[in-house]
C-alpha positions in Angstrom: -215.5 -47.7 0.9 -214.0 -47.8 4.4 -210.5 -49.0 5.1 -210.5 -51.8 7.6 -208.6 -50.8 10.8 -206.9 -54.2 11.0 -204.7 -53.2 8.1 -203.0 -50.7 10.4 -203.0 -52.7 13.6 -200.2 -54.7 15.2 -202.1 -57.7 16.3 -199.0 -59.8 15.6 -195.4 -59.0 14.9 -194.8 -62.5 13.4 -195.3 -63.0 9.7 -194.5 -66.6 8.7 -192.4 -66.7 5.5 -194.2 -67.9 2.4 -192.6 -71.3 1.6 -192.2 -70.8 -2.1 -190.6 -67.4 -1.5 -188.2 -69.0 1.0 -187.4 -71.9 -1.4 -186.3 -69.5 -4.1 -183.9 -67.7 -1.8 -182.7 -71.0 -0.3 -181.8 -72.2 -3.7 -179.5 -69.2 -4.1 -178.1 -68.9 -0.6 -178.2 -72.4 0.9 -179.3 -71.3 4.4 -178.1 -73.0 7.5 -179.7 -70.9 10.3 -183.0 -69.4 11.1 -182.6 -67.2 14.1 -186.3 -66.2 14.4 -188.3 -69.4 14.5 -190.7 -71.7 16.2 -190.3 -75.5 16.0 -193.4 -75.4 13.7 -192.2 -72.8 11.2 -188.3 -73.2 11.3 -186.9 -72.9 7.8 -183.5 -74.4 8.7 -182.3 -77.4 10.7 -180.5 -74.9 13.0 -182.8 -72.3 14.5 -183.4 -70.2 17.6 -186.8 -69.7 19.2 -188.0 -66.5 20.8 -187.1 -68.0 24.2 -183.6 -68.7 23.0 -183.3 -65.1 21.8 -181.5 -65.1 18.4 -180.4 -61.5 19.0 -178.2 -62.7 21.9 -176.7 -65.7 20.0 -173.6 -65.9 17.9 -174.5 -66.6 14.3 -171.0 -67.7 13.5 -170.3 -68.4 9.9 -173.8 -69.6 9.1 -175.8 -68.7 6.0 -178.7 -67.0 7.8 -182.3 -66.4 6.8 -183.8 -63.8 9.1 -187.5 -62.9 9.1 -187.7 -61.2 12.4 -190.8 -60.0 14.3 -192.0 -56.8 12.5 -192.3 -54.6 15.6 -190.3 -52.3 17.9 -187.2 -54.6 17.8 -186.8 -54.3 14.0 -183.8 -51.9 14.5 -182.1 -54.5 16.8 -182.6 -57.3 14.3 -181.3 -55.2 11.3 -178.3 -54.2 13.4 -177.7 -57.8 14.3 -177.8 -58.8 10.7 -175.2 -56.3 9.8 -173.0 -57.1 12.8 -173.2 -60.8 12.2 -172.1 -60.4 8.6 -169.1 -58.4 9.8 -168.2 -61.4 11.9 -168.4 -63.9 9.1 -172.1 -64.8 8.5 -173.9 -64.3 5.2 -177.3 -62.9 6.2 -180.4 -62.4 4.2 -183.0 -60.2 6.0 -186.7 -60.3 5.0 -188.4 -57.1 6.2 -191.1 -54.7 5.6 -189.9 -52.0 3.2 -190.1 -49.0 5.6 -187.6 -46.8 3.8 -188.6 -43.8 5.9 -187.5 -45.4 9.2 -184.4 -44.9 11.3 -183.6 -48.6 11.4 -183.7 -48.8 7.6 -181.3 -45.8 7.2 -179.1 -46.9 10.1 -178.7 -50.6 9.4 -179.9 -51.5 5.8 -179.3 -48.5 3.5 -175.5 -48.2 3.0 -174.8 -51.3 5.0 -176.4 -54.2 3.1 -174.5 -55.3 0.1 -177.7 -55.6 -1.8 -181.3 -54.5 -1.3 -184.1 -56.2 -3.3 -187.5 -54.7 -3.3 -190.2 -57.3 -3.7 -192.7 -56.7 -6.6 -196.2 -56.9 -5.2 -197.0 -57.9 -1.7 -196.2 -61.2 -0.1 -198.9 -63.5 1.3 -197.5 -64.6 4.7 -198.3 -67.9 6.3 -201.7 -69.2 5.4 -203.1 -65.7 4.9 -205.8 -65.3 2.4 -204.8 -61.7 1.6 -201.5 -60.1 0.8 -199.6 -58.2 3.5 -200.7 -54.6 4.1 -197.1 -53.5 3.4 -194.4 -53.9 0.8 -191.3 -56.1 1.6 -187.6 -56.1 0.9 -184.7 -58.5 1.1 -181.4 -57.1 2.3 -178.3 -59.2 1.7 -175.3 -58.8 4.0 -172.2 -60.5 2.9 -169.1 -61.0 5.2 -166.1 -58.9 4.3 -163.4 -60.7 2.2 -160.4 -61.2 4.4 -157.0 -61.8 2.9 
């Protein structure tokens, strides 16, 4: 049996969050900002589009759900999640579980307050098949200031 080459391609860096998966997290975290959205797939009332560049915006004290493009900028998004949390935001990052990468070791492992590995594989958007990669959720909480 041949492995289809599309499983290893990068046709798109955008993987729309499964609604029921988001709803479960939203019930726990009460999100107020989606920094990686389009008007059609925004998960929060407040959101930034690709053109607005959520990486360059201040996430303030929002409760952020971040499902960034899964491409060469993943390191920048993971870094932004950590830095935004240090400035007062609560950030939940949904990412592919690439535990062998520099971005994971630089900005998730040892920096996120919690890492949750997702059992099985998510089915993104209206996809008929599961993603060709495992996923994780990293939770970055703001420091407690006295």
